[in-house]
N, C-alpha and C positions, 0 to 999 in steps of 0.2 A: 714732165720724164716717166713717174709711174705711169699714167695712165696711156702712155705709148707701149710699156712694157707689155702690159696687160691686154692690149689690142694684137698685140702681135702674136701673145701668146693663145689667145681665141683664134689666133689665122692658123694656127698649127707650127708657126715660129717657132723654137726655145729662145728665150735670152740667158744669159747669166745669173738672172736672180731663180730662175725656174728649178734648178736643180737635178736636167737630165742628164742621165748617167750612158755613155756612149760607149758602146762595145765596139772594137775591132778585132778581126778573126783574120789570120794569115789563110792566104787558100796556097796548100801544096801540090806540087804534084806526084806524080805516081811513085818516082825512086825518093824524093824526099819525104813523102806520107809513109815511105817503106822502113825507114832508120827505127829499130827497135826499142824500146825503153829499156835497156840493159840495168842490171844493179851497178851502181859507181864505180866500183873496182874494176868490171870488166870493162866499160866503158873508158875510162882511163887506160886499161890495158891497150885499148881496141886504139885509143887517139897514140898511142906512143908510137905501135905498130905503124901506124897509118905516116906518122910523120918520118917515121925510117926506111919502110918498104910500101909506097902509095897501091893502097888496095888489100894488103893483106889483112889489117884492122875490120874492113869490111866486110871482105870475104869471110874471118870467122862471126864477127856480129850478123851472119845471114845464119847460121846454124844457131845464134840463139833464138831464132822463130820458130824454128822447130822445137825447140827445148819448151816453148810456150811463152816467150815474149811478147809483149803486146806490142801492136804496130798500132797509128794512125790510117790503117786501112780494114777496118774491123770486117767488112764485105765483101773481101778478096778470100779465097783458099790460103791457108800457111802454106803450099807450095807453090803458088803465086809469088806470094810476097817472098819468100825467099828463094826464087828465080830474079826476080828483081832486085834483091841484094847483090846476088852473084854479077848479074848485069851490072851494077854501080861499080865493082869492085874491078871485073873485066875493064870498062871504061875506063879507070884511074889506072890502071896497069898500062894499058895501052897507050893515054895522052901522056904518060907521065915522062914520055921521051921528050916532048915539047913544054914540058914542065906545067900544065897545064894540068894535068891528072894527079903530080904532085902535089897542087894547090888545092885542086879539089877533095883529094884524100884526106889533107889537113882540115879543111874547113867541114868535111865531113866526120872524121872525128872528135871535133869543136861540136859538132850538133851532137854527137852520142852522148857526152859529156855533162851537154846541156840538158838534153831530155831524161839523161840520169838524175840529175837534179831535179829536177820537176818531179820525178816517180819519189823521189827519197821524200820531197817536201810534202809530198799526196797520201803517203803511207801510215803516218800516224793519224790522219783526218778522216782516214777511211776504216778507223779501229773501231 
């Protein structure tokens, strides 16, 4: 059996004994990548606002981009990312009539909180 594992490794196929680490990256669309990394309390407020008034928290988060919040779109200009967030808020408001926008708004707020928690976890390591 060991000889078979070594043969497979020589051919480029990794086995469970070789210790290969696989990294998976999520491919994000332009609207999803435009969600800013905000401070945790601001993200929670935006989630709360998105829960009760669809699109309001997303609209407010657009202005954090103008205040210097980082996004997953480093190659785009700040104004472009701002308008992407405004467009997401507008889509949430318009489609809230059929409940799709309200659900999207809640998930958007949850993504803001998740990104804020990543930001909080990464902050001590950067010092």
